[in-house]
C-alpha positions as CSV (number, residue, x, y, z in Angstrom):
1,M,0.0,0.0,0.0
2,K,2.9,2.4,0.8
3,S,4.4,1.8,-2.6
4,G,1.3,3.2,-4.3
5,M,-0.5,0.0,-5.4
6,S,-4.2,0.2,-6.0
7,A,-6.6,-1.3,-3.5
8,N,-7.6,-4.1,-5.8
9,T,-3.9,-5.0,-6.6
10,V,-3.1,-5.1,-2.9
11,L,-6.0,-7.5,-2.2
12,H,-5.1,-9.6,-5.2
13,N,-1.5,-10.0,-3.9
14,V,-2.6,-10.8,-0.4
15,V,-4.8,-13.6,-1.7
16,I,-1.8,-15.1,-3.5
17,I,0.3,-14.9,-0.3
18,A,-2.6,-16.4,1.8
19,Q,-3.0,-19.3,-0.6
20,F,0.8,-19.9,-0.6
21,C,0.9,-19.9,3.2
22,K,-2.1,-22.2,3.5
23,R,-0.7,-24.8,1.1
24,N,2.5,-24.8,3.2
25,G,0.7,-25.5,6.4
26,R,0.3,-21.9,7.7
27,P,-3.3,-20.9,7.2
28,G,-4.8,-17.7,8.6
29,L,-1.7,-15.5,8.6
30,T,-3.3,-12.7,6.7
31,R,-6.6,-12.5,8.7
32,L,-5.4,-9.8,11.0
33,L,-4.1,-7.5,8.2
34,H,-5.9,-4.2,7.8
35,L,-6.8,-4.4,4.1
36,P,-8.3,-1.7,1.9
37,E,-11.8,-2.0,0.6
38,R,-12.2,-3.4,-2.9
39,I,-13.1,-0.9,-5.5
40,S,-15.6,-2.0,-8.1
41,P,-15.1,0.2,-11.2
42,L,-17.9,0.7,-13.7
43,P,-17.7,-1.8,-16.5
44,L,-16.2,-0.4,-19.7
45,E,-18.1,-0.6,-23.0
46,Y,-17.8,0.6,-26.5
47,T,-20.2,3.1,-28.0
48,E,-22.2,2.3,-31.1
49,E,-20.1,4.9,-33.0
50,E,-16.8,3.3,-31.9
51,L,-18.0,-0.1,-32.9
52,A,-19.1,1.2,-36.3
53,S,-15.7,2.8,-36.9
54,F,-13.9,-0.3,-35.8
55,F,-15.9,-2.7,-38.0
56,E,-15.8,-0.4,-41.0
57,V,-12.1,-1.1,-41.6
58,T,-12.0,-4.8,-40.8
59,T,-11.3,-7.5,-43.4
60,D,-13.8,-10.3,-43.8
61,R,-11.8,-12.6,-41.5
62,E,-11.4,-9.9,-38.9
63,R,-15.1,-9.1,-39.0
64,E,-15.9,-12.7,-38.4
65,L,-13.5,-12.9,-35.4
66,F,-14.6,-9.7,-33.6
67,S,-18.3,-10.1,-34.4
68,T,-17.9,-13.4,-32.5
69,F,-16.5,-11.6,-29.5
70,L,-19.1,-8.9,-29.7
71,L,-22.2,-11.1,-30.2
72,T,-21.3,-14.0,-27.8
73,G,-19.5,-12.3,-24.9
74,F,-17.0,-15.1,-24.9
75,R,-13.7,-14.8,-23.1
76,E,-10.5,-14.8,-25.2
77,Q,-9.7,-18.4,-24.5
78,E,-13.2,-19.5,-25.2
79,V,-12.9,-18.0,-28.7
80,A,-9.4,-19.2,-29.2
81,F,-10.5,-22.8,-28.4
82,L,-13.7,-22.6,-30.4
83,F,-14.1,-25.7,-32.6
84,W,-16.4,-26.1,-35.6
85,S,-18.1,-28.9,-33.7
86,D,-19.2,-26.4,-31.1
87,I,-21.3,-24.5,-33.6
88,N,-24.8,-25.5,-34.7
89,L,-25.8,-23.1,-37.6
90,K,-29.2,-24.7,-38.0
91,L,-30.1,-24.0,-34.3
92,R,-28.0,-20.8,-34.3
93,T,-26.2,-21.9,-31.1
94,I,-22.5,-21.9,-30.0
95,R,-21.2,-24.0,-27.1
96,V,-18.2,-23.5,-24.8
97,T,-16.8,-27.0,-24.3
98,S,-13.7,-28.4,-22.6
99,K,-10.7,-29.5,-24.7
100,P,-8.7,-31.6,-22.1
101,H,-6.3,-32.9,-24.8
102,L,-5.4,-29.2,-25.5
103,G,-5.3,-28.2,-21.8
104,F,-8.4,-26.0,-22.0
105,S,-11.4,-26.1,-19.6
106,P,-14.1,-23.5,-19.3
107,K,-13.9,-21.3,-16.2
108,R,-15.1,-23.3,-13.2
109,W,-15.3,-26.3,-15.6
110,E,-18.8,-25.3,-16.6
111,E,-19.7,-25.9,-20.2
112,R,-22.5,-23.8,-21.6
113,E,-24.5,-23.1,-24.8
114,I,-25.8,-19.7,-26.0
115,P,-28.0,-18.6,-28.9
116,V,-26.5,-16.2,-31.4
117,P,-28.1,-13.6,-33.7
118,V,-28.7,-14.5,-37.3
119,E,-26.0,-12.0,-38.4
120,L,-23.3,-14.0,-36.7
121,A,-24.7,-17.3,-37.8
122,E,-24.6,-16.1,-41.4
123,L,-21.0,-14.7,-41.1
124,L,-19.7,-18.0,-39.7
125,G,-21.7,-20.0,-42.2
126,K,-19.9,-18.2,-45.1
127,R,-16.5,-18.6,-43.4
128,P,-14.4,-21.0,-45.6
129,H,-12.7,-23.9,-43.9
130,V,-11.5,-27.4,-44.7
131,H,-13.0,-30.4,-42.9
132,S,-9.7,-31.3,-41.3
133,E,-9.6,-27.8,-39.6
134,R,-10.8,-27.9,-36.0
135,F,-10.3,-24.3,-34.9
136,V,-12.8,-21.8,-36.1
137,F,-10.2,-19.1,-35.8
138,P,-6.8,-20.8,-36.3
139,S,-3.4,-19.3,-36.5
140,P,-1.7,-19.3,-40.0
141,T,-0.2,-22.7,-39.1
142,G,-3.6,-24.2,-38.2
143,N,-3.1,-24.1,-34.5
144,R,-4.6,-21.9,-31.8
145,E,-4.4,-18.2,-32.5
146,H,-2.3,-16.3,-30.0
147,N,-2.5,-12.8,-31.5
148,M,-6.1,-11.8,-31.1
149,L,-5.4,-8.8,-28.8
150,L,-2.7,-7.5,-31.2
151,K,-5.1,-7.8,-34.1
152,C,-7.8,-5.9,-32.1
153,K,-5.4,-3.0,-31.4
154,A,-4.2,-2.9,-35.0
155,I,-7.7,-2.5,-36.3
156,A,-8.4,0.3,-33.7
157,E,-5.3,2.1,-34.9
158,R,-6.4,1.6,-38.6
159,A,-9.8,3.1,-37.7
160,G,-8.3,6.2,-36.0
161,L,-9.5,5.0,-32.6
162,D,-7.5,5.0,-29.3
163,S,-5.9,1.5,-29.3
164,E,-5.4,1.7,-25.6
165,K,-9.1,1.5,-25.1
166,F,-9.5,-1.5,-27.3
167,D,-9.1,-5.0,-25.8
168,L,-11.0,-8.3,-25.8
169,K,-12.4,-7.9,-22.3
170,T,-14.3,-4.7,-23.3
171,F,-16.0,-6.6,-26.1
172,R,-17.3,-9.0,-23.4
173,S,-18.5,-6.3,-21.1
174,T,-20.1,-4.5,-24.1
175,Y,-22.0,-7.7,-24.9
176,A,-23.4,-7.9,-21.3
177,T,-24.6,-4.3,-21.2
178,R,-26.1,-4.5,-24.7
179,M,-28.0,-7.7,-23.8
180,L,-29.4,-6.3,-20.6
181,R,-30.4,-3.0,-22.2
182,S,-32.1,-5.1,-25.0
183,G,-34.5,-6.5,-22.3
184,F,-33.0,-9.9,-21.6
185,D,-33.4,-10.8,-17.9
186,V,-30.4,-11.0,-15.6
187,R,-30.6,-14.7,-15.0
188,T,-30.4,-15.4,-18.8
189,V,-27.5,-13.1,-19.3
190,Q,-25.8,-14.7,-16.3
191,H,-25.9,-18.0,-18.0
192,W,-24.8,-16.7,-21.3
193,M,-21.8,-14.9,-19.7
194,G,-20.8,-18.0,-17.6
195,H,-20.9,-16.0,-14.4
196,K,-21.0,-17.9,-11.1
197,S,-23.0,-15.3,-9.2
198,L,-25.9,-13.1,-10.2
199,E,-24.2,-10.2,-8.5
200,T,-21.4,-10.3,-11.1
201,T,-23.9,-10.0,-13.9
202,M,-25.8,-7.2,-12.2
203,R,-22.7,-5.0,-12.4
204,Y,-23.5,-4.6,-16.0
205,L,-26.9,-3.0,-15.2
206,V,-25.4,0.5,-15.8
207,P,-27.0,3.5,-17.5
208,A,-26.2,4.0,-21.1
209,S,-23.2,6.3,-21.8
210,D,-24.4,7.7,-25.2
211,V,-27.5,9.5,-23.9
212,H,-26.7,13.1,-24.8
213,D,-28.8,13.2,-28.0
214,R,-31.9,12.3,-26.0
215,L,-30.9,14.5,-23.1
216,D,-30.5,17.5,-25.3
217,Q,-34.2,17.2,-26.2
218,V,-35.1,17.8,-22.6
219,G,-35.0,21.4,-21.4
220,V,-36.8,24.3,-19.8
221,P,-40.2,24.8,-21.4
222,K,-40.5,28.1,-23.3
223,A,-43.7,30.1,-23.7
224,A,-45.2,30.3,-27.2
225,K,-44.4,33.4,-29.2
226,G,-47.0,36.1,-28.9
227,T,-48.3,35.1,-25.5
228,E,-48.0,37.4,-22.4
229,P,-45.3,36.4,-19.9
230,L,-46.7,34.8,-16.8
231,R,-44.2,36.4,-14.5
232,K,-46.3,39.5,-13.4
233,S,-49.5,37.5,-12.9
234,V,-47.6,34.9,-10.8
235,Q,-46.2,37.8,-8.7
236,R,-49.7,39.2,-8.1
237,E,-51.0,35.8,-7.2
238,V,-48.2,35.2,-4.7
239,A,-48.7,38.7,-3.2
240,G,-52.4,38.0,-2.9
241,K,-51.8,34.8,-1.0
242,G,-49.5,36.7,1.3
243,R,-52.3,39.3,2.2
244,I,-54.8,36.5,2.9
245,R,-52.4,34.8,5.3
246,H,-51.7,38.2,7.0
247,H,-55.5,38.8,7.3
248,H,-56.0,35.4,9.0
């Protein structure tokens, strides 16, 4: 804390130390520490304008990849280990399944299946692939792709956007906020996101950030042109009420 670490970083490091001590037969050593309160920042999201600029400069292959991030809310590893066998284009569903032979298991070892919009199903349906190809988004050598984040930032730079703001996690949080604002209930979105607790999903129930166009339509009412201002009559009415109170 004295070195300037954020509260969340301090708590994260203390958890690591506590787990290390517990596994070596010394549990409870960190219980008496005076720890800072965890800070829960508002989830980040991309605006519709940012997304439009981003996708405007993508190639077909890039559009397919990042549409998958945006329209499924999958984590990076869930997209990287996505197999063609996980996709059912007829039912328009995509599954997250374990791949133990490749060392991949979903978070908390929970597999799940989510529905996808027709736009994504059509994009993936047109994506060329050979039958021997397992990965939906393989590397140039046919193995798992490791450079998705670099591709994301390169597209942002190409679109004239701030590449520091663009990462794969924000596509996931943007998916959650969009689904909730579209009217899907929290329990459903919790399942789609693969969250353990409902509280985690409810963090994404935040007000929309791009509201100024609608806000600008709300203002102080103005009297119609040609009508007499009400200010004097209001003053007389207030004065009259004051005389009545004084009389009583």
